[in-house]
C-alpha positions as CSV (number, residue, x, y, z in Angstrom):
1,M,-85.3,-18.1,75.6
2,K,-84.5,-16.2,72.4
3,T,-84.7,-18.3,69.2
4,R,-82.4,-17.7,66.3
5,T,-83.6,-17.4,62.8
6,P,-81.8,-19.6,60.2
7,K,-79.1,-17.9,58.2
8,Q,-79.9,-16.9,54.7
9,N,-77.7,-16.0,51.8
10,K,-78.4,-13.4,49.2
11,S,-80.3,-15.6,46.9
12,D,-82.5,-16.9,49.7
13,L,-83.3,-13.3,50.8
14,L,-84.1,-12.4,47.2
15,K,-86.5,-15.3,46.8
16,S,-88.4,-14.5,50.0
17,F,-88.5,-10.8,49.0
18,L,-89.9,-11.7,45.6
19,R,-92.6,-13.9,47.2
20,S,-93.7,-11.0,49.4
21,E,-93.7,-8.3,46.8
22,N,-96.2,-9.2,44.1
23,D,-96.9,-5.6,42.9
24,L,-93.6,-5.1,41.0
25,N,-92.2,-7.3,38.3
26,Q,-89.3,-9.6,39.1
27,Q,-86.7,-7.6,37.1
28,I,-87.4,-4.4,39.0
29,N,-87.3,-6.3,42.4
30,E,-84.0,-8.0,41.5
31,S,-82.4,-4.7,40.4
32,F,-83.5,-3.0,43.6
33,F,-82.2,-5.9,45.6
34,N,-78.8,-5.8,43.9
35,R,-78.5,-2.1,44.2
36,F,-79.3,-2.4,48.0
37,F,-76.4,-4.9,48.4
38,E,-74.1,-2.7,46.4
39,L,-74.8,0.2,48.7
40,L,-74.1,-2.0,51.7
41,E,-70.8,-3.1,50.2
42,I,-69.8,0.6,49.5
43,A,-70.7,1.7,53.1
44,L,-68.8,-1.2,54.7
45,S,-65.7,-0.6,52.5
46,K,-65.7,2.9,54.0
47,H,-65.8,1.3,57.5
48,Q,-69.3,2.7,58.2
49,N,-71.6,0.9,60.5
50,I,-75.0,-0.1,59.1
51,E,-78.0,-0.8,61.3
52,L,-81.2,-2.4,59.8
53,R,-84.0,-2.3,62.4
54,N,-85.3,-5.7,63.4
55,F,-82.6,-7.4,61.2
56,G,-79.1,-6.7,62.4
57,I,-76.0,-4.5,62.5
58,F,-73.2,-4.7,60.0
59,K,-69.7,-3.4,60.7
60,T,-66.2,-4.0,59.7
61,K,-63.6,-5.1,62.2
62,L,-59.9,-4.6,61.5
63,M,-57.9,-7.7,62.5
64,P,-54.1,-8.0,62.9
65,S,-52.2,-10.1,60.4
66,R,-51.4,-13.6,61.5
67,Y,-49.4,-16.6,60.4
68,G,-51.1,-19.7,59.4
69,S,-50.1,-22.9,57.7
70,D,-51.4,-24.6,54.6
71,P,-52.6,-28.1,55.7
72,R,-51.5,-29.6,52.3
73,N,-47.9,-28.7,52.4
74,K,-47.4,-27.2,56.0
75,K,-46.0,-24.0,54.5
76,K,-46.4,-20.9,56.7
77,N,-48.2,-18.0,55.2
78,L,-49.0,-14.5,56.4
79,Y,-52.8,-13.8,56.3
80,T,-54.2,-10.3,56.4
81,F,-57.9,-9.4,56.7
């Protein structure tokens, strides 16, 4: 049976990266990490697929617009993604 690793957000990933990389100072590591995520965002905004070996695949998926209702006032709204 395959076990799933717990989900991590950006700050959790940065903390674990900083713990594993003791050679460089924290500011260099943090700027590298932020630049890495900027590059991911740029590539995904261009609808490019990104594959990180032993980590995962990131890709955008175009979804059709749909109507939903606001639970507070029951007003129908058009949502686009």
